[in-house]
N, C-alpha and C positions, 0 to 999 in steps of 0.2 A: 504494500500500500504506500502510495506516494502522497505525503501530507502537503508538501510545499509545491503546489503547481502554479503555473502562471495562468491567471484568469483575467478576463476582461468583462466588465459589466456595462450595461447601458445606463444612461443618466437617470432614468426612472427607477431602475433597480437599486441604484445607490440611494435614492430618495426613500425607497421602501426599507432598506437596511437602516437608515438613520431614524426613521419612524419606529422601527422595531426596537432599536436600542434606546430611544428616548422614552418610550412608553413605560418600561419598568422603572426608569428613573423618576418619572412623574408619580407613578404609583407608590414607590418607596418614600418619596417626598411627602405625599399626602399621609401615608401611614405614620411616619416619624416626624410629623409637622412640629409638635411641641419641642422636640429636641433640636431640630434643625433651625427653627426660628431664633433660638438663642445664639446660634453661630452665624447670624446674618452678616455681621461685620466681616467675617472670613470670606463669605461668598462675594461681597462687594470688593474686597481687597484682591481676590483672585481675578475677578472680572477686570478691575482697573489695571493690574499688572500685565495681564495678557493683552488687553486692548492697547496699552502703551507700547508694548513690545511689537505688536503687529503694525501699529501706526508708524513707529520709527523704521521698521524694516521696509514698509511700503514706500516711505519717503526717501530712503537711501537709494532705491533702485531708479 
């Protein structure tokens, strides 16, 4: 059995994969809402750091 094969997907298949991976995240977020809302500062910090990183990377090119 060959695990690492080269595959290619259509754009709409990638969209389905993203929806498939996003759905459990939303469900877990709803389930653990009270715990995760206490860490809201962490989520905003992660968003800000990654956004700044990609903005700087985009502007350098």
